[in-house]
N, CA, C and O atoms as CSV, one atom per row, in Angstrom:
chain,resi,resn,atom,element,x,y,z
A,1,MET,N,N,17.865,6.549,-20.507
A,1,MET,CA,C,18.256,6.695,-19.117
A,1,MET,C,C,16.999,6.839,-18.266
A,1,MET,O,O,16.192,7.734,-18.512
A,2,ASN,N,N,16.824,5.997,-17.297
A,2,ASN,CA,C,15.673,6.051,-16.405
A,2,ASN,C,C,16.170,6.371,-15.008
A,2,ASN,O,O,16.790,5.533,-14.353
A,3,ASP,N,N,15.901,7.572,-14.560
A,3,ASP,CA,C,16.352,8.018,-13.253
A,3,ASP,C,C,15.123,8.385,-12.429
A,3,ASP,O,O,14.588,9.485,-12.563
A,4,SER,N,N,14.683,7.480,-11.592
A,4,SER,CA,C,13.512,7.768,-10.787
A,4,SER,C,C,13.749,7.314,-9.356
A,4,SER,O,O,14.577,6.443,-9.090
A,5,SER,N,N,13.015,7.914,-8.458
A,5,SER,CA,C,13.103,7.527,-7.055
A,5,SER,C,C,11.723,7.673,-6.427
A,5,SER,O,O,10.846,8.350,-6.963
A,6,LEU,N,N,11.557,7.044,-5.315
A,6,LEU,CA,C,10.285,7.062,-4.606
A,6,LEU,C,C,10.546,7.476,-3.173
A,6,LEU,O,O,11.415,6.916,-2.505
A,7,GLU,N,N,9.794,8.456,-2.701
A,7,GLU,CA,C,9.892,8.901,-1.322
A,7,GLU,C,C,8.490,8.996,-0.753
A,7,GLU,O,O,7.536,9.282,-1.475
A,8,GLN,N,N,8.372,8.759,0.527
A,8,GLN,CA,C,7.069,8.853,1.173
A,8,GLN,C,C,6.935,10.200,1.861
A,8,GLN,O,O,7.824,10.619,2.603
A,9,PHE,N,N,5.828,10.871,1.616
A,9,PHE,CA,C,5.540,12.146,2.240
A,9,PHE,C,C,4.264,12.008,3.046
A,9,PHE,O,O,3.330,11.324,2.627
A,10,GLY,N,N,4.223,12.642,4.174
A,10,GLY,CA,C,3.029,12.628,4.997
A,10,GLY,C,C,3.349,13.092,6.393
A,10,GLY,O,O,4.463,13.529,6.684
A,11,PHE,N,N,2.361,12.991,7.249
A,11,PHE,CA,C,2.527,13.401,8.642
A,11,PHE,C,C,1.408,12.776,9.472
A,11,PHE,O,O,0.411,12.294,8.934
A,12,TYR,N,N,1.592,12.793,10.778
A,12,TYR,CA,C,0.574,12.277,11.676
A,12,TYR,C,C,-0.423,13.373,12.017
A,12,TYR,O,O,-0.044,14.478,12.405
A,13,LEU,N,N,-1.691,13.054,11.867
A,13,LEU,CA,C,-2.765,13.963,12.259
A,13,LEU,C,C,-3.102,13.718,13.721
A,13,LEU,O,O,-3.267,12.572,14.140
A,14,GLN,N,N,-3.201,14.755,14.471
A,14,GLN,CA,C,-3.567,14.639,15.876
A,14,GLN,C,C,-5.026,15.048,16.125
A,14,GLN,O,O,-5.633,14.625,17.108
A,15,ASP,N,N,-5.572,15.856,15.248
A,15,ASP,CA,C,-6.897,16.429,15.440
A,15,ASP,C,C,-7.861,15.857,14.399
A,15,ASP,O,O,-7.877,16.302,13.251
A,16,ALA,N,N,-8.656,14.879,14.799
A,16,ALA,CA,C,-9.573,14.212,13.870
A,16,ALA,C,C,-10.626,15.173,13.318
A,16,ALA,O,O,-11.039,15.038,12.167
A,17,GLU,N,N,-11.054,16.119,14.109
A,17,GLU,CA,C,-12.048,17.094,13.653
A,17,GLU,C,C,-11.478,17.964,12.530
A,17,GLU,O,O,-12.167,18.245,11.550
A,18,ALA,N,N,-10.223,18.389,12.675
A,18,ALA,CA,C,-9.570,19.172,11.620
A,18,ALA,C,C,-9.380,18.319,10.365
A,18,ALA,O,O,-9.517,18.817,9.248
A,19,ALA,N,N,-9.065,17.043,10.548
A,19,ALA,CA,C,-8.912,16.141,9.409
A,19,ALA,C,C,-10.238,16.001,8.665
A,19,ALA,O,O,-10.269,16.032,7.435
A,20,TRP,N,N,-11.320,15.850,9.402
A,20,TRP,CA,C,-12.650,15.764,8.783
A,20,TRP,C,C,-12.936,17.023,7.967
A,20,TRP,O,O,-13.367,16.931,6.818
A,21,THR,N,N,-12.704,18.170,8.537
A,21,THR,CA,C,-12.976,19.432,7.864
A,21,THR,C,C,-12.122,19.564,6.607
A,21,THR,O,O,-12.627,19.946,5.551
A,22,GLY,N,N,-10.846,19.252,6.713
A,22,GLY,CA,C,-9.950,19.355,5.564
A,22,GLY,C,C,-10.291,18.370,4.469
A,22,GLY,O,O,-10.310,18.733,3.293
A,23,ASN,N,N,-10.560,17.133,4.834
A,23,ASN,CA,C,-10.866,16.110,3.836
A,23,ASN,C,C,-12.224,16.329,3.184
A,23,ASN,O,O,-12.380,16.108,1.983
A,24,ALA,N,N,-13.187,16.754,3.950
A,24,ALA,CA,C,-14.533,16.971,3.401
A,24,ALA,C,C,-14.541,18.124,2.404
A,24,ALA,O,O,-15.398,18.170,1.522
A,25,LYS,N,N,-13.598,19.054,2.534
A,25,LYS,CA,C,-13.558,20.217,1.638
A,25,LYS,C,C,-12.422,20.135,0.620
A,25,LYS,O,O,-12.165,21.099,-0.101
A,26,SER,N,N,-11.752,19.010,0.560
A,26,SER,CA,C,-10.637,18.870,-0.379
A,26,SER,C,C,-11.148,18.620,-1.792
A,26,SER,O,O,-12.352,18.521,-2.028
A,27,ALA,N,N,-10.212,18.522,-2.715
A,27,ALA,CA,C,-10.583,18.268,-4.115
A,27,ALA,C,C,-11.316,16.939,-4.266
A,27,ALA,O,O,-12.095,16.765,-5.203
A,28,PHE,N,N,-11.077,16.008,-3.359
A,28,PHE,CA,C,-11.733,14.702,-3.420
A,28,PHE,C,C,-12.809,14.578,-2.350
A,28,PHE,O,O,-13.237,13.473,-2.019
A,29,GLY,N,N,-13.234,15.688,-1.823
A,29,GLY,CA,C,-14.139,15.700,-0.682
A,29,GLY,C,C,-15.609,15.631,-1.033
A,29,GLY,O,O,-16.010,15.150,-2.093
A,30,LEU,N,N,-16.391,16.133,-0.100
A,30,LEU,CA,C,-17.840,15.984,-0.175
A,30,LEU,C,C,-18.571,17.303,-0.368
A,30,LEU,O,O,-19.763,17.399,-0.076
A,31,GLN,N,N,-17.871,18.322,-0.857
A,31,GLN,CA,C,-18.467,19.646,-0.916
A,31,GLN,C,C,-19.700,19.738,-1.817
A,31,GLN,O,O,-20.521,20.635,-1.626
A,32,ASN,N,N,-19.853,18.854,-2.776
A,32,ASN,CA,C,-20.997,18.921,-3.691
A,32,ASN,C,C,-22.053,17.848,-3.440
A,32,ASN,O,O,-22.986,17.695,-4.228
A,33,VAL,N,N,-21.908,17.117,-2.360
A,33,VAL,CA,C,-22.866,16.053,-2.047
A,33,VAL,C,C,-24.127,16.664,-1.436
A,33,VAL,O,O,-24.060,17.512,-0.546
A,34,LYS,N,N,-25.255,16.220,-1.927
A,34,LYS,CA,C,-26.553,16.706,-1.434
A,34,LYS,C,C,-27.154,15.645,-0.509
A,34,LYS,O,O,-27.895,14.765,-0.948
A,35,TRP,N,N,-26.819,15.747,0.777
A,35,TRP,CA,C,-27.294,14.781,1.766
A,35,TRP,C,C,-28.141,15.477,2.817
A,35,TRP,O,O,-28.027,16.681,3.049
A,36,SER,N,N,-28.992,14.682,3.443
A,36,SER,CA,C,-29.761,15.182,4.574
A,36,SER,C,C,-28.815,15.305,5.777
A,36,SER,O,O,-27.706,14.772,5.756
A,37,ASP,N,N,-29.258,16.007,6.816
A,37,ASP,CA,C,-28.448,16.127,8.037
A,37,ASP,C,C,-28.146,14.760,8.630
A,37,ASP,O,O,-27.054,14.530,9.148
A,38,GLU,N,N,-29.113,13.855,8.554
A,38,GLU,CA,C,-28.917,12.501,9.081
A,38,GLU,C,C,-27.814,11.768,8.311
A,38,GLU,O,O,-26.983,11.090,8.915
A,39,GLN,N,N,-27.803,11.899,6.987
A,39,GLN,CA,C,-26.762,11.257,6.177
A,39,GLN,C,C,-25.377,11.840,6.487
A,39,GLN,O,O,-24.396,11.101,6.567
A,40,TRP,N,N,-25.299,13.178,6.661
A,40,TRP,CA,C,-24.023,13.810,7.013
A,40,TRP,C,C,-23.517,13.291,8.349
A,40,TRP,O,O,-22.337,12.969,8.490
A,41,GLN,N,N,-24.396,13.210,9.314
A,41,GLN,CA,C,-23.992,12.746,10.640
A,41,GLN,C,C,-23.545,11.285,10.599
A,41,GLN,O,O,-22.586,10.916,11.276
A,42,GLN,N,N,-24.220,10.460,9.821
A,42,GLN,CA,C,-23.827,9.056,9.681
A,42,GLN,C,C,-22.454,8.948,9.028
A,42,GLN,O,O,-21.612,8.167,9.471
A,43,CYS,N,N,-22.234,9.720,7.992
A,43,CYS,CA,C,-20.936,9.717,7.306
A,43,CYS,C,C,-19.823,10.153,8.252
A,43,CYS,O,O,-18.759,9.535,8.301
A,44,LYS,N,N,-20.079,11.222,9.001
A,44,LYS,CA,C,-19.087,11.743,9.947
A,44,LYS,C,C,-18.799,10.722,11.045
A,44,LYS,O,O,-17.645,10.553,11.439
A,45,LEU,N,N,-19.813,10.050,11.535
A,45,LEU,CA,C,-19.641,9.015,12.552
A,45,LEU,C,C,-18.784,7.873,12.012
A,45,LEU,O,O,-17.878,7.402,12.700
A,46,GLU,N,N,-19.057,7.431,10.808
A,46,GLU,CA,C,-18.268,6.355,10.201
A,46,GLU,C,C,-16.829,6.803,9.954
A,46,GLU,O,O,-15.896,6.018,10.131
A,47,TYR,N,N,-16.646,8.044,9.551
A,47,TYR,CA,C,-15.300,8.587,9.327
A,47,TYR,C,C,-14.490,8.540,10.624
A,47,TYR,O,O,-13.363,8.044,10.636
A,48,PHE,N,N,-15.060,9.053,11.710
A,48,PHE,CA,C,-14.340,9.072,12.988
A,48,PHE,C,C,-14.086,7.669,13.516
A,48,PHE,O,O,-13.053,7.420,14.138
A,49,THR,N,N,-15.004,6.762,13.280
A,49,THR,CA,C,-14.798,5.371,13.691
A,49,THR,C,C,-13.591,4.786,12.978
A,49,THR,O,O,-12.744,4.154,13.610
A,50,GLU,N,N,-13.504,4.989,11.670
A,50,GLU,CA,C,-12.368,4.475,10.898
A,50,GLU,C,C,-11.058,5.149,11.310
A,50,GLU,O,O,-10.038,4.477,11.458
A,51,ILE,N,N,-11.080,6.454,11.493
A,51,ILE,CA,C,-9.871,7.182,11.917
A,51,ILE,C,C,-9.392,6.665,13.267
A,51,ILE,O,O,-8.201,6.414,13.450
A,52,ASN,N,N,-10.298,6.508,14.197
A,52,ASN,CA,C,-9.919,6.039,15.539
A,52,ASN,C,C,-9.354,4.627,15.503
A,52,ASN,O,O,-8.408,4.323,16.230
A,53,GLU,N,N,-9.917,3.764,14.671
A,53,GLU,CA,C,-9.421,2.394,14.576
A,53,GLU,C,C,-8.033,2.338,13.935
A,53,GLU,O,O,-7.226,1.475,14.282
A,54,ALA,N,N,-7.754,3.243,13.012
A,54,ALA,CA,C,-6.468,3.239,12.306
A,54,ALA,C,C,-5.389,4.044,13.030
A,54,ALA,O,O,-4.218,3.980,12.655
A,55,SER,N,N,-5.761,4.786,14.040
A,55,SER,CA,C,-4.807,5.652,14.737
A,55,SER,C,C,-3.908,4.869,15.680
A,55,SER,O,O,-4.277,3.818,16.205
A,56,THR,N,N,-2.719,5.416,15.875
A,56,THR,CA,C,-1.769,4.896,16.859
A,56,THR,C,C,-1.580,5.978,17.920
A,56,THR,O,O,-2.259,7.005,17.892
A,57,ALA,N,N,-0.662,5.748,18.850
A,57,ALA,CA,C,-0.374,6.756,19.860
A,57,ALA,C,C,0.137,8.049,19.227
A,57,ALA,O,O,-0.047,9.134,19.778
A,58,ALA,N,N,0.780,7.925,18.069
A,58,ALA,CA,C,1.310,9.106,17.372
A,58,ALA,C,C,0.216,9.866,16.619
A,58,ALA,O,O,0.407,11.028,16.261
A,59,GLY,N,N,-0.911,9.228,16.380
A,59,GLY,CA,C,-1.992,9.849,15.627
A,59,GLY,C,C,-2.349,9.011,14.420
A,59,GLY,O,O,-2.092,7.808,14.384
A,60,TYR,N,N,-2.940,9.653,13.439
A,60,TYR,CA,C,-3.361,8.991,12.214
A,60,TYR,C,C,-2.438,9.434,11.089
A,60,TYR,O,O,-2.305,10.630,10.831
A,61,TRP,N,N,-1.788,8.467,10.409
A,61,TRP,CA,C,-0.866,8.808,9.336
A,61,TRP,C,C,-1.629,9.306,8.113
A,61,TRP,O,O,-2.495,8.611,7.581
A,62,ASN,N,N,-1.301,10.499,7.681
A,62,ASN,CA,C,-1.911,11.111,6.505
A,62,ASN,C,C,-0.879,11.100,5.391
A,62,ASN,O,O,0.056,11.901,5.389
A,63,ASP,N,N,-1.054,10.194,4.452
A,63,ASP,CA,C,-0.126,10.061,3.337
A,63,ASP,C,C,-0.443,11.131,2.299
A,63,ASP,O,O,-1.609,11.370,1.984
A,64,ILE,N,N,0.586,11.770,1.773
A,64,ILE,CA,C,0.406,12.841,0.805
A,64,ILE,C,C,0.999,12.399,-0.525
A,64,ILE,O,O,2.142,11.946,-0.586
A,65,THR,N,N,0.221,12.532,-1.578
A,65,THR,CA,C,0.700,12.178,-2.905
A,65,THR,C,C,1.316,13.414,-3.551
A,65,THR,O,O,0.667,14.452,-3.677
A,66,MET,N,N,2.574,13.289,-3.957
A,66,MET,CA,C,3.270,14.364,-4.669
A,66,MET,C,C,4.070,13.748,-5.796
A,66,MET,O,O,4.619,12.654,-5.662
A,67,PHE,N,N,4.130,14.447,-6.889
A,67,PHE,CA,C,4.943,14.010,-8.011
A,67,PHE,C,C,5.989,15.081,-8.293
A,67,PHE,O,O,5.658,16.239,-8.546
A,68,PHE,N,N,7.240,14.683,-8.245
A,68,PHE,CA,C,8.337,15.566,-8.606
A,68,PHE,C,C,8.883,15.062,-9.935
A,68,PHE,O,O,9.254,13.895,-10.062
A,69,VAL,N,N,8.928,15.921,-10.891
A,69,VAL,CA,C,9.349,15.521,-12.228
A,69,VAL,C,C,10.613,16.290,-12.594
A,69,VAL,O,O,10.696,17.507,-12.431
A,70,ARG,N,N,11.582,15.550,-13.087
A,70,ARG,CA,C,12.813,16.155,-13.575
A,70,ARG,C,C,12.922,15.827,-15.055
A,70,ARG,O,O,12.712,14.685,-15.462
A,71,THR,N,N,13.247,16.817,-15.845
A,71,THR,CA,C,13.317,16.602,-17.279
A,71,THR,C,C,14.550,17.287,-17.847
A,71,THR,O,O,15.272,17.991,-17.140
A,72,HIS,N,N,14.772,17.074,-19.106
A,72,HIS,CA,C,15.904,17.681,-19.794
A,72,HIS,C,C,15.568,17.842,-21.269
A,72,HIS,O,O,14.658,17.192,-21.784
A,73,LYS,N,N,16.289,18.687,-21.921
A,73,LYS,CA,C,16.124,18.845,-23.364
A,73,LYS,C,C,16.896,17.734,-24.049
A,73,LYS,O,O,18.054,17.481,-23.718
A,74,SER,N,N,16.264,17.075,-24.992
A,74,SER,CA,C,16.901,15.917,-25.623
A,74,SER,C,C,18.183,16.288,-26.358
A,74,SER,O,O,19.096,15.465,-26.418
A,75,GLY,N,N,18.290,17.475,-26.913
A,75,GLY,CA,C,19.500,17.887,-27.609
A,75,GLY,C,C,20.710,17.890,-26.696
A,75,GLY,O,O,21.809,17.538,-27.124
A,76,GLN,N,N,20.526,18.282,-25.447
A,76,GLN,CA,C,21.640,18.312,-24.507
A,76,GLN,C,C,22.102,16.900,-24.162
A,76,GLN,O,O,23.302,16.641,-24.071
A,77,VAL,N,N,21.168,16.004,-23.975
A,77,VAL,CA,C,21.531,14.621,-23.643
A,77,VAL,C,C,22.163,13.943,-24.853
A,77,VAL,O,O,23.153,13.224,-24.722
A,78,ASP,N,N,21.588,14.174,-26.027
A,78,ASP,CA,C,22.151,13.575,-27.233
A,78,ASP,C,C,23.594,14.005,-27.426
A,78,ASP,O,O,24.428,13.189,-27.819
A,79,ALA,N,N,23.907,15.260,-27.162
A,79,ALA,CA,C,25.281,15.756,-27.312
A,79,ALA,C,C,26.214,15.087,-26.307
A,79,ALA,O,O,27.376,14.817,-26.612
A,80,LEU,N,N,25.702,14.823,-25.116
A,80,LEU,CA,C,26.530,14.174,-24.099
A,80,LEU,C,C,26.780,12.705,-24.416
A,80,LEU,O,O,27.828,12.165,-24.063
A,81,LEU,N,N,25.831,12.060,-25.075
A,81,LEU,CA,C,25.944,10.639,-25.356
A,81,LEU,C,C,26.814,10.340,-26.574
A,81,LEU,O,O,27.274,9.209,-26.733
A,82,THR,N,N,27.049,11.324,-27.432
A,82,THR,CA,C,27.847,11.078,-28.655
A,82,THR,C,C,29.295,11.454,-28.469
A,82,THR,O,O,30.094,11.310,-29.394
């Protein structure tokens, strides 16, 4: 039995500065990068350029990855199937 579904989770970001701060410090962020101040500023400039280009009147869509897993004990299913 394969019972799966797909749902989209996310929200519109209105504050690009808050998005930069959150993303730079996230698990996939830049907290361990050893850059000069010039490199940080260049990265931040490129980030805001991309965010602004991708934004709509509602803001920038921030997609969130989540996995919801449902499971069961095989003995219970086997009893139901026989």
